[in-house]
C-alpha positions in Angstrom: 0.2 0.0 0.1 2.6 2.6 1.1 6.2 1.8 0.1 8.3 1.3 3.2 5.6 1.1 5.8 6.2 -1.6 8.2 3.6 -1.3 10.9 0.2 0.7 12.2 -1.0 0.8 15.8 -4.1 1.4 16.3 -6.2 2.6 19.3 -9.5 1.1 19.9 -12.0 3.3 21.4 -12.8 6.4 19.0 -10.4 5.2 16.6 -11.5 1.7 15.4 -14.9 0.9 17.4 -17.3 3.0 19.6 -17.7 5.9 17.4 -17.6 8.8 19.9 -15.6 6.9 22.7 -19.1 6.4 24.7 -18.3 3.3 26.6 -15.6 4.9 29.3 -17.9 7.7 29.8 -21.0 5.6 30.6 -18.6 3.6 33.1 -17.0 6.2 34.8 -20.1 8.4 35.2 -22.1 5.0 36.7 -19.0 4.6 39.0 -19.0 8.0 40.3 -22.7 8.1 40.5 -22.8 4.9 42.7 -20.2 6.7 45.2 -22.4 9.6 45.8 -20.3 12.1 43.6 -21.8 12.4 40.1 -19.6 13.5 37.0 -20.1 15.9 34.4 -19.5 14.2 30.8 -16.5 16.7 30.4 -14.8 15.6 33.6 -14.9 12.0 32.3 -13.5 12.9 28.8 -11.0 15.4 30.1 -8.2 12.5 30.6 -9.3 9.8 28.3 -6.8 7.5 27.1 -5.1 6.9 30.0 -4.7 3.7 31.8 -8.2 3.6 33.3 -6.6 3.4 37.5 -4.5 6.2 36.1 -7.8 8.1 34.4 -9.8 7.5 37.6 -7.0 9.0 39.6 -6.9 12.2 37.3 -10.7 12.6 37.9 -10.2 12.6 41.5 -7.7 15.2 41.5 -10.2 17.7 39.5 -10.8 20.5 42.2 -14.9 20.0 42.0 -14.6 16.2 42.2 -12.2 16.6 45.0 -14.3 19.0 46.8 -17.6 17.0 46.3 -15.5 13.7 47.2 -14.4 15.4 50.5 -17.9 16.7 51.2 -19.6 13.1 50.6 -16.8 11.1 52.1 -15.6 12.8 55.1 -12.1 12.9 53.7 -9.9 13.3 50.6 -9.6 10.6 48.0 -6.3 8.6 48.8 -4.4 5.7 46.9 -6.8 3.2 48.7 -9.8 5.3 47.2 -8.3 4.8 43.7 -7.7 1.0 44.1 -11.3 0.4 45.6 -12.8 2.5 42.3 -10.2 0.8 40.1 -11.7 -2.4 41.4 -15.1 -1.7 40.9 -15.1 -0.3 37.6 -14.0 -3.5 35.8 -17.8 -4.9 35.3 -19.1 -1.8 34.5 -16.6 -1.0 31.5 -16.8 -4.5 30.7 -20.5 -4.0 30.0 -20.3 -0.7 28.7 -17.6 -1.3 26.2 -19.8 -4.4 25.2 -22.4 -2.2 24.3 -20.3 0.0 22.5 -18.4 -2.5 20.7 -19.5 -1.7 16.8 -16.5 -1.3 14.6 -16.3 2.4 13.0 -17.2 2.7 9.3 -14.1 1.7 7.1 -12.0 0.4 10.2 -12.0 -3.5 9.0 -11.5 -2.5 5.1 -8.8 -0.4 6.1 -6.9 -3.0 8.1 -7.5 -5.7 5.6 -6.0 -2.9 2.9 -2.8 -2.8 5.0 -2.4 -6.2 5.8 -2.6 -7.2 2.1 -0.1 -4.8 1.5 2.4 -6.4 4.0 1.8 -4.0 6.8 1.9 -5.3 10.2 -1.1 -4.3 12.9 -0.7 -3.7 16.3 -3.2 -2.1 19.0 -2.9 -0.8 22.5 -5.6 0.6 24.7 -6.2 2.1 28.1 -8.6 -0.9 28.7 -7.2 -3.8 30.9 -7.0 -7.0 29.2 -10.0 -8.0 31.2 -12.0 -5.0 30.2 -10.9 -6.3 26.4 -12.7 -9.6 27.0 -15.7 -9.2 24.9 -14.4 -6.6 22.7 -11.9 -8.8 20.8 -14.5 -11.8 19.6 -17.0 -8.4 18.7 -14.5 -7.0 16.6 -13.1 -10.3 15.1 -16.9 -11.1 14.3 -16.8 -7.6 12.3 -14.0 -8.3 10.6 -11.0 -6.8 12.5 -8.4 -8.9 14.5 -4.9 -6.9 15.0 -1.7 -8.8 15.2 -0.9 -8.0 18.6 -2.8 -6.1 21.8 -1.0 -4.3 24.5 -3.2 -3.2 27.0 -3.3 -0.9 30.2 -1.3 -2.9 33.0 0.7 -5.0 30.2 3.8 -2.5 30.6 5.3 -1.0 33.7 3.9 2.6 32.5 1.0 3.6 30.2 0.5 6.6 28.0 1.8 9.1 27.6 5.1 6.9 28.0 6.1 5.0 24.9 6.0 1.5 26.4 2.7 0.2 25.2 3.6 1.4 21.5 7.3 0.0 21.9 6.0 -3.5 23.2 3.6 -3.7 19.9 6.8 -3.0 17.5 9.0 -5.3 19.7 6.4 -8.1 19.1 5.6 -7.3 15.5 9.4 -7.5 15.0 8.7 -3.7 13.0 11.3 -1.0 12.9 12.6 1.5 12.2 10.1 3.6 14.2 10.5 6.3 11.1 8.8 3.4 9.3 5.8 2.8 11.8 2.5 4.8 12.3 0.2 5.1 15.3 -3.7 6.2 14.9 -5.1 7.5 17.9 -8.1 9.9 18.8 -7.1 11.2 22.5 -4.1 13.9 22.6 -2.3 11.5 25.4 -2.1 8.8 22.6 -0.7 11.0 20.2 1.8 12.0 22.9 2.7 8.3 23.4 3.2 8.2 19.3 5.6 11.3 19.2 7.2 9.8 22.6 8.0 6.6 20.6 9.4 8.2 17.6 6.8 7.3 15.4 4.3 9.1 12.7 1.0 10.1 14.4 -2.3 10.2 12.8 -5.3 12.1 14.7 -8.6 10.7 14.2 -11.0 13.9 15.4 -14.8 13.0 14.4 -15.2 9.8 15.7 -13.2 10.2 18.8 -13.0 11.7 22.5 -12.9 15.3 21.4 -16.3 15.4 19.9 -17.6 12.8 22.0 -21.0 11.9 20.0 -22.0 8.7 18.4 -22.2 8.7 14.4 -26.0 9.4 14.3 -25.9 12.1 17.1 -23.1 13.9 14.9 -25.1 13.4 11.6 -28.1 15.0 13.4 -26.4 18.3 14.4 -26.7 21.4 12.0 -23.7 21.6 9.5 -22.2 24.5 11.2 -22.3 23.3 14.7 -20.8 19.7 13.6 -18.0 21.1 11.6 -17.1 23.3 14.5 -17.1 20.5 16.7 -14.9 18.4 14.7 -12.5 21.3 14.0 -12.0 21.9 17.8 -11.2 18.1 18.0 -8.7 18.5 15.1 -7.2 21.6 17.1 -6.6 19.6 20.1 -5.0 16.8 18.2 -2.6 19.1 16.0 -1.6 20.9 19.8 -0.9 17.3 20.6 1.7 16.7 18.1 -0.3 14.8 15.4 1.6 15.0 12.2 -1.8 14.6 10.4 -5.6 14.5 11.6 -8.3 12.9 9.7 -11.9 12.8 10.6 -12.0 8.7 10.7 -10.0 5.9 10.3 -11.8 5.2 6.8 -9.7 8.4 5.6 -6.2 6.7 6.7 -5.3 5.5 3.5 -5.0 9.0 1.7 -3.1 10.3 5.2 -0.8 7.7 5.0 0.4 8.4 1.4 1.3 12.1 2.6 3.8 10.8 5.2 7.5 10.7 4.6 7.8 7.1 5.4 11.2 5.7 5.6 
């Protein structure tokens, strides 16, 4: 497909599945509601892409949530609190992810075309391996099965460190990094790619930055829809994305514009 391209490593929610990256928001809001500190959707989305324990910790550091937690529970959240919440979110994430496991249009076709061109397909996610248990067979049934999956907890550090991405490249035996690409809808995933030294492609319309299902996005007035996509695009560009596309269906054209070597 693209001369010299060795591997493409995809994020999951908002990039290849779950248009709008809805599942983590649903699970996080359910979790904090159950503990008496309801979240606003923007608070759940602010640190999307982090490993879920890190994501929970980041939410608890937010001034409004921190104050609400102290008022509701009589003290500030500590490491034990984070551990307890992380232990509770697993089943909620698995349920939400299972309900939002539809592939984004074009995802399977793009992966098939890359593989047919000799490109290896990796993937990494802020979900734990247990959270991915139902997603993998659901994605496979729709035609998408990456060669490698690296989950939160599989490496010593998650995003924005490059370790999950490097683990993909090690398992794929793909090098040099200048011949590899990371595709992600979240700023922290773009930072992961930049820290790893690969090319990065941001995904704006289907991702966390817009945060709407395909149906909800298409229902918006044209001006509002384009404004929301433009804001998501700007955030990914500011995070360092080399290129930004609307959805993964646009990836082949973007890859052709990268100086892969």
